[in-house]
C-alpha positions, -999 to 999 in steps of 0.1 A, spaced: 222 -66 212 204 -34 223 209 -4 200 221 17 230 253 -4 230 264 15 199 286 45 205 267 78 204 232 63 209 218 72 243 182 70 256 170 100 236 182 87 202 171 52 210 136 65 216 136 80 181 148 47 166 120 30 184 95 50 163 110 32 133 106 -2 151 143 -4 156 152 -17 191 182 -39 185 213 -36 163 199 -64 141 168 -43 136 190 -14 126 209 -35 100 175 -45 86 164 -9 83 173 -8 46 177 25 27 145 37 10 166 54 -17 201 65 -26 215 99 -33 235 94 -66 257 122 -80 247 119 -117 259 138 -148 247 175 -148 216 181 -170 206 208 -194 174 228 -188 159 214 -220 162 179 -205 141 186 -174 108 176 -190 120 140 -188 128 142 -151 105 131 -123 93 159 -101 110 162 -67 141 143 -80 175 157 -70 193 169 -101 224 189 -110 228 217 -136 261 233 -146 260 270 -154 269 306 -148 250 329 -124 231 352 -148 227 380 -123 234 387 -86 212 371 -60 181 387 -45 168 384 -9 132 388 0 109 378 29 76 360 33 57 356 67 74 322 71 107 324 53 137 345 42 143 335 6 175 339 -15 171 334 -53 193 337 -84 191 327 -120 214 301 -134 222 301 -172 232 266 -185 257 257 -212 230 263 -239 220 297 -225 187 285 -211 179 296 -175 164 281 -143 157 298 -110 175 286 -79 160 293 -44 172 288 -8 149 290 23 162 307 55 198 310 43 202 348 38 240 345 43 243 330 8 234 363 -9 270 375 -8 284 343 -23 262 343 -54 280 368 -77 271 373 -114 294 354 -138 304 328 -113 304 292 -126 289 264 -104 273 230 -105 240 235 -86 225 204 -72 191 203 -55 154 193 -56 137 200 -90 102 213 -85 76 230 -107 59 262 -96 36 284 -116 45 265 -147 82 270 -144 110 248 -131 128 258 -99 159 242 -82 153 243 -44 179 243 -17 208 234 -41 243 227 -30 270 245 -49 301 228 -63 330 237 -87 331 213 -117 362 197 -102 345 191 -69 315 176 -86 335 153 -109 350 137 -78 316 128 -65 301 116 -97 287 80 -94 287 79 -56 257 63 -39 248 75 -5 220 57 14 189 76 24 170 60 53 134 61 65 135 88 92 113 103 120 113 138 134 145 145 153 165 117 137 189 127 109 201 106 80 237 112 92 229 96 126 215 65 110 244 62 85 269 64 114 251 38 135 247 13 106 284 16 98 293 8 134 269 -22 134 284 -36 102 321 -28 108 325 -34 145 299 -58 155 293 -79 124 255 -77 131 234 -90 102 264 -110 89 259 -147 91 266 -181 77 252 -187 42 218 -205 44 208 -207 7 218 -241 -9 247 -237 -33 226 -250 -63 201 -222 -57 228 -195 -56 244 -209 -88 211 -214 -107 198 -179 -101 232 -161 -99 228 -148 -64 254 -129 -44 265 -141 -10 243 -130 19 270 -110 38 280 -91 6 243 -83 0 237 -70 35 268 -47 34 262 -36 -2 225 -27 2 236 -1 28 268 11 11 271 0 -25 304 6 -42 285 13 -75 252 6 -91 261 -30 -101 268 -39 -65 235 -24 -54 216 -44 -81 233 -76 -70 226 -69 -33 190 -60 -38 183 -90 -60 198 -114 -34 179 -98 -5 146 -97 -24 151 -134 -35 158 -146 1 129 -127 15 105 -142 -11 122 -176 -7 117 -177 31 81 -164 27 72 -191 2 86 -218 24 68 -205 54 35 -202 35 40 -237 20 43 -251 55 10 -234 65 -6 -248 34 5 -284 43 -8 -279 78 -42 -268 65 -43 -297 40 -39 -322 68 -69 -308 88 -101 -327 84 -134 -309 79 -151 -311 112 -179 -288 101 -194 -303 69 -217 -276 55 -240 -286 27 -257 -262 4 -291 -251 18 -322 -247 -4 -330 -215 15 -298 -200 2 -307 -209 -33 -341 -192 -28 -323 -161 -15 -301 -160 -47 -332 -165 -69 -349 -134 -54 -319 -111 -55 -326 -79 -75 -297 -88 -98 -283 -119 -114 -249 -134 -103 -223 -133 -131 -208 -165 -145 -176 -157 -126 -195 -153 -93 -213 -186 -99 -180 -204 -106 -165 -190 -74 -197 -199 -54 -195 -235 -66 -159 -237 -55 -168 -224 -20 -197 -248 -17 -175 -278 -27 -148 -268 -1 -173 -264 27 -187 -299 22 -154 -315 13 -131 -338 33 -107 -310 43 -111 -275 57 -118 -247 33 -89 -222 31 -99 -201 0 -92 -166 -14 -118 -149 -36 -99 -123 -56 -119 -99 -77 -115 -63 -89 -133 -35 -70 -170 -38 -77 -169 -73 -91 -193 -86 -64 -172 -105 -38 -193 -94 -8 -225 -112 -19 -206 -144 -21 -194 -139 15 -231 -134 25 -241 -167 9 -213 -185 27 -224 -170 60 -260 -181 53 -252 -217 45 -230 -219 77 -258 -205 99 -285 -227 82 -263 -257 91 -265 -248 127 -232 -231 132 -220 -195 138 -201 -175 111 -181 -143 114 -168 -116 90 -141 -92 98 -136 -59 79 -109 -33 82 -129 -2 94 -158 5 117 -177 25 90 -174 -5 66 -184 -29 94 -215 -9 101 -224 -6 64 -220 -44 59 -241 -51 90 -269 -28 78 -268 -41 42 -270 -77 54 -299 -69 78 -317 -51 50 -313 -80 26 -325 -105 52 -355 -83 62 -366 -81 25 -365 -118 20 -376 -128 56 -344 -147 62 -347 -160 99 -311 -153 109 -298 -131 137 -269 -108 130 -246 -91 156 -223 -61 151 -191 -58 172 -167 -28 170 -140 -14 192 -157 20 197 -188 4 213 -193 11 250 -181 -16 275 -217 -24 283 -227 -27 247 -198 -50 240 -206 -72 270 -242 -76 257 -229 -88 223 -203 -111 240 -231 -128 258 -252 -133 227 -222 -147 208 -212 -170 236 -247 -184 242 -253 -189 204 -282 -164 204 -268 -148 173 -259 -167 141 -237 -142 122 -212 -117 136 -199 -87 116 -171 -66 130 -136 -52 130 -105 -64 148 -127 -65 179 -138 -100 167 -104 -114 176 -101 -98 210 -95 -122 240 -129 -116 256 -148 -128 225 -159 -164 229 -179 -181 201 -206 -207 206 -199 -228 175 -178 -208 150 -175 -228 117 -166 -201 92 -144 -170 94 -142 -144 66 -118 -115 63 -130 -89 38 -105 -65 21 -81 -90 36 -48 -74 25 -53 -52 57 -48 -83 78 -16 -102 84 -12 -139 78 -10 -146 116 -41 -124 123 -60 -147 100 -46 -175 120 -57 -159 153 -92 -154 139 -94 -190 128 -83 -202 162 -114 -186 178 -134 -216 165 -127 -253 165 -110 -256 131 -133 -233 112 -134 -228 74 -115 -197 62 -126 -175 34 -106 -144 24 -116 -115 0 -91 -94 -19 -95 -65 -43 -58 -63 -50 -54 -70 -87 -25 -95 -88 -19 -115 -120 -29 -151 -113 6 -165 -117 18 -142 -89 -13 -147 -67 -8 -185 -67 27 -178 -52 18 -150 -28 -14 -166 -14 3 -200 -12 -16 -211 18 -50 -205 1 -69 -220 -29 -78 -192 -53 -111 -182 -70 -109 -153 -94 -139 -131 -103 -128 -116 -136 -162 -103 -147 -181 -72 -137 -219 -71 -131 -238 -63 -162 -255 -32 -146 -222 -17 -135 -214 14 -156 -177 17 -165 -160 47 -149 -151 75 -173 -114 86 -169 -93 115 -179 -57 126 -173 -52 163 -171 -28 190 -158 -34 217 -132 -48 241 -158 -79 219 -160 -87 225 -123 -113 253 -127 -132 232 -153 -130 202 -129 -145 223 -101 -174 234 -123 -180 197 -132 -179 186 -96 -203 215 -86 -227 203 -114 -226 167 -101 -234 180 -66 -263 200 -79 -276 167 -94 -275 152 -59 -242 134 -62 -210 135 -41 -172 137 -48 -138 127 -34 -107 148 -39 -74 130 -30 -42 149 -21 -9 132 -14 -1 152 18 -16 162 51 -1 196 55 22 220 36 59 212 33 86 236 23 105 209 4 77 191 -14 56 209 -39 23 188 -37 -13 194 -27 -22 189 10 -57 183 24 -56 211 49 -48 240 26 -66 225 -4 -99 223 16 -96 260 27 -90 270 -10 -118 248 -23 -143 264 1 -134 298 -15 -138 284 -50 -172 267 -45 -205 281 -33 -209 282 5 -239 258 5 -216 230 -7 -204 211 24 -167 202 23 -147 183 49 -112 168 50 -98 135 63 -63 122 69 -45 95 88 -32 116 116 -67 121 130 -80 100 159 -99 69 149 -132 82 163 -129 115 144 -121 96 112 -151 74 117 -174 104 123 -162 122 91 -166 90 70 -200 84 85 -211 120 76 -199 115 40 -216 80 38 -249 96 50 -246 125 26 -242 152 52 -210 161 34 -208 168 -4 -171 167 -10 -145 148 10 -109 160 6 -87 132 18 -53 114 18 -52 78 7 -68 68 41 -101 63 21 -86 37 -1 -104 10 19 -132 15 43 -164 31 31 -190 23 4 -208 54 -9 -228 45 -41 -238 82 -44 -202 94 -49 -197 98 -86 -165 119 -89 -129 111 -78 -103 137 -85 -67 128 -76 -42 156 -74 -5 150 -80 -15 115 -94 21 110 -104 30 106 -67 10 74 -63 16 39 -76 -8 26 -103 -21 -2 -81 -30 24 -54 -45 48 -80 -67 19 -92 -78 11 -56 -87 48 -50 -107 50 -82 -127 20 -69 -143 43 -44 -166 56 -72 -187 37 -97 -204 17 -70 -239 28 -76 -264 32 -105 -250 66 -117 -223 73 -142 -190 79 -124 -158 98 -133 -122 98 -123 -99 128 -129 -61 121 -126 -44 155 -123 -6 158 -128 17 187 -137 46 164 -146 52 163 -184 78 136 -187 70 108 -211 72 80 -185 47 96 -162 23 102 -191 26 65 -202 19 53 -167 -12 74 -162 -24 66 -197 -28 29 -186 -54 40 -161 -70 63 -187 -75 33 -211 -89 7 -187 -109 2 -155 -97 -35 -153 -73 -38 -123 -57 -70 -137 -50 -52 -170 -35 -22 -150 -13 -45 -130 0 -64 -161 6 -32 -182 23 -15 -152 46 -44 -148 55 -43 -185 62 -6 -184 82 -6 -152 102 -38 -157 123 -55 -130 151 -30 -134 131 0 -121 146 1 -87 137 36 -75 101 39 -87 70 43 -65 62 10 -48 32 -5 -65 21 -31 -39 20 -10 -8 -3 -35 9 23 -63 7 53 -46 21 82 -70 20 113 -52 33 131 -52 0 111 -70 -27 81 -57 -45 58 -84 -60 52 -63 -91 86 -49 -100 103 -81 -88 79 -106 -104 106 -126 -120 126 -128 -87 94 -139 -69 88 -167 -95 124 -178 -93 123 -179 -55 90 -199 -56 106 -224 -81 136 -228 -58 114 -233 -27 93 -259 -45 124 -279 -56 137 -280 -20 103 -290 -6 100 -318 -31 134 -331 -21 130 -325 17 95 -315 28 104 -312 65 138 -296 58 155 -323 79 185 -331 57 219 -320 72 224 -294 44 190 -278 52 194 -274 90 204 -237 88 177 -231 63 151 -247 85 161 -224 114 158 -193 91 123 -204 79 112 -209 115 126 -176 125 109 -159 96 75 -174 103 77 -162 139 91 -127 134 82 -115 99 52 -134 84 26 -113 101 42 -81 88 34 -91 52 -2 -79 51 -18 -101 25 
């Protein structure tokens, strides 16, 4: 059913919904709230240190003095001072609402409810709504959904549309498909109750039940779909038996470093797979800097020495170029007689055609590239191995498309996402797993510190000193441009300010995701070749460039990122022979934020960070920052919902043991759902 069939949604509004990938009424019902506006008990000013920045909070008090009105070049601002029940004060401000000045009289009592921010070391309540205590009491405990939005589309419009879909059209409501024993064993709500309550929960308990059920069913369908893929892989015979080659052993012996025990273990497992009876379908999981890439090079070499082609796909053009140059350099040094090709989307049509011909004819042995490797025009001569590097940027079905380019090739995937092994076995259910849990001996541990904004001048002096030593630095900001509602650093203004703070001979550039691909590549290329000293960026640099010369990472507003993401960002430094440093800056003083950042301060081990973060957050932390942004299930989060994930996997395994093909009468509906999930949703889970 097209979304335009809902009352009040015409062509213009439908176009806005399309930006959120909502085309049908079913898509709309599956656009779950990203958060809820909950009217909680008013706080006292002294309690604000324990509150997360940007949270909506309420304070009851008396207006200490009449409102003031003043103007800036961009806004007209009304402000007043609210004195709480313990005589402590907080400033309240409103942007472009000058008419409020007359309503804010000294001595009047209100509950003010707005966004808590921190400016110049003091708390400010921004854009608060005003209520009498009686009005506020009536709203206490209410949960109003807050949806993902796009410019021009209001939350009110989405709420109205979802209500119509659920009430009038019963979209999203369907027959129960989970077996009764599963619902009883894991105490799961009924599907239709969950779908309705995730949008409009009667109270917190209803929300928790709804979320648990929807997370469970999403994980459950995912595990069943992945298990089917695994069984399909297991049945495929190895048509490219690749033995280990003595020339690869000689290459290892002459490397300027020794492989760690963990690397050697993983390499043995890869070799066994490639010469075994069945096709290899393996994941090598290792922390940033643990040495996964060299193992992919060895696998590429053995494949080529056996007379086949091998290809490796990476997520960005800059990284593809770096990998290509690095492999060519290693081969030149050791006189390895293999031909390597580079294929990227930005190449000219003529350059691409030239590479296509070489690949098709078998003139080249190894092909390194981006998504260009799976384009329709690429025809391989004898593809026997496909590798995806930093593979959480590729969907399950994209891996499948890549594999289909050859005649049943071996598949090797690399991941730096630090997932505890018990969860990895479930999440990467279609792959065998090798874990590299050891860092190279010559790798210097990154030195970390957690600071507040008062440390910034000292940090700038330190960064300048590193640059004078010939090094480079990253500075990460959470936003692209200034926002009137969010008090956080943005790359555009930050870069302008940094240029004033540091000497003019230090070359500074900024980078963010809204730039065109070619512009991003050029900026990253300049940083990689040391034409730029400092790169101010959003998280777009999390994956995609290797700059061993970069020794400082400073992350502003670190509290706005998940720990897994902060760890991935930190992995951009410490990649060379120099001592590296990571500075986590946060102005938030609440205990929980400090504890989270302290985990990163204590350890550079991604697996430790993931485990400790899971302990600290717990499965009941529903509104926290998503930790596993690369694995975006619609509802579930593999870290915060680790227990639900394990329960779903146990239930899926029990059913598969009883009925592997889901052919029993009681599983017909479930079989349809799994098939539907595999077709529509599996590729959106970027593993």
